[in-house]
N, C-alpha and C positions, 0 to 999 in steps of 0.2 A: 617687276620692279618692287623691291622691298624697302620699307622704312624700318630701320634698325634702331637700337638704343644709341646712346652717345658714344659708345666704344665699338668700333667696327670689328667684326669677326675676321680671322685670318682669311684673306682672299687676294687674288691678284690685284695690284694697285689700280688698274683701269676699271675694275669691277665694283669699286666702292668709292663714294664721294661723301664727305661730311660737311655740314654747315659749321661755321665758326663757333656758334653757341647753340647748336641744335642737334637734330637727329642725323644719322648717317643713312645713306641710301645705297642699295646694291642692285645690280642688274644681273639677271640670269637668263641666258638665251636657251629656251627650250620650247618645244611645241606642246603646250599643255592647256588644260581647261582652267577656268577661273578657280574652281575648288582645289584643283591640284596645285596651282600657283599659290593660293592662300596657305595651304598646308606646308608647302616648301618654305615660305617665309616664316611660318611658325616654328619650323625646325631650326631656323637660324635665329630664333628668339626675337622675331619681328612680326610685322603686319604688312599686308600689301601697301604699297606707297600711296601717299596722299600729297596733295598740293594745296597750300594755304595762300600762296602769293607768288609773285613773279620770281622772287629769289629761289624758292624751291623748284619752280618750273625750269628756270635756267640751269640749276644744278642737275635736275633729272634729265633734261635734254642733253646736257654735256656728257653725263654719265652714259647714256644710251648711244650717243655718237662715238664716244671713246671705245665702247664695246664692239664697234664695227658693225652695227646692225643695219640691215637692208631696210627698205620701206616695210614697216611692220606695224602690228598692233601689240601693245604691251599691256598686260593686265596690271591695273592699279586697283586700289580699294574703292572703286566707284560703283555703287550698287543702289538699285531702287527696289524697295520691298514691295510685296504684293499689295499692301494697304496704302501705298503712296501712288499718287497719280503723276503723270507727266505734267510739268508746269513750264510752259514756254516763256514765262516772265522771269524765271530764275536762271542764273548762269549755268547751274548744273542740271537744269530741267527736271527737278524733283529727285535727282540722284543725291546720295550723300556718301560720306566716307565711311567705309566699313571698318570695324575694328576699334580698338581703344587707343591708348597712348596719346600722342600729341595731335591726332587727326583733328582738323578744324571742323567747326559746324558750318561755316559759310566761307565763300571765296569771293574775291573781287569780281565785278562784272567783266573786267578785261580777260579773265580766265574762262569765260563762257564761250569758247570757240569750239564749235562742233563741225566735224567733217561732213556728217549727215545727221539731220535731226532725228532724235530717238522716236521710236514707235509710241504713239499716243495710247496709253493704257493705264489701267488701275487694277489689273487682274493678275499679273504675274511678276515674279521676281525677275529683274533684268540687271545685267552687268554692263559696264562700259570700260573701255581701255583708252590708252593714249596712243593715237595713231600718228606715226611719223612718215612723212612723205620723203621722196628722194631729195637730195641736196640740190638746191638751185645753183645757177652759174656763179652766184656770189658766195656760195658755200653754206648759206643758211638753209635749214630744213624746215618745211612746213609742219605744223602739228595741229591736232584737234582731238576732241573726245569722239569716240565712236562706240555705239552700242554693239 
C-alpha cells in the first residue's frame, strides 16, 4: 500500500483512495518483499503507506477491501531500525513510519493493535505490515500490525 501525493496517478478507480484534504493511497497486489514494495511506491512518486489516525486506517482498510484482497499481509512503511528496541509500552512497539512526506511521528493508542507481538530485539532491522483477516459474518474485517 502506497501513500501518494495529493494528486493520484492514473490507476483503476478501486486501486486509489484520497482523503478530502490529504494524501492519496493506492493498493498494489503483488507477492513482494518490503524493499521491492518500497521501490514500487517510489516509482509511483510515493512512499509506503502510513497511518496517523483512524481516518487513514478506515480509508486504507476500505481501499484494500475494494481491491478484493484475501486475508493477507500488506506492506506499509512500518519499520524498526537496528538501533531501536521493541517497546511494549508504545502503540507501534518501537516501530516508526519509514520515509518522509506526511508520515506521522506518533499514532493514537487505539491504533496499537497487533495480531502477534513483535520479537523483542534491539539488534536487527524489522518491518511490519497491515494484516487483514477474513471478513466476519457482519462484513467487518479484522486487522492488526504483524512483524
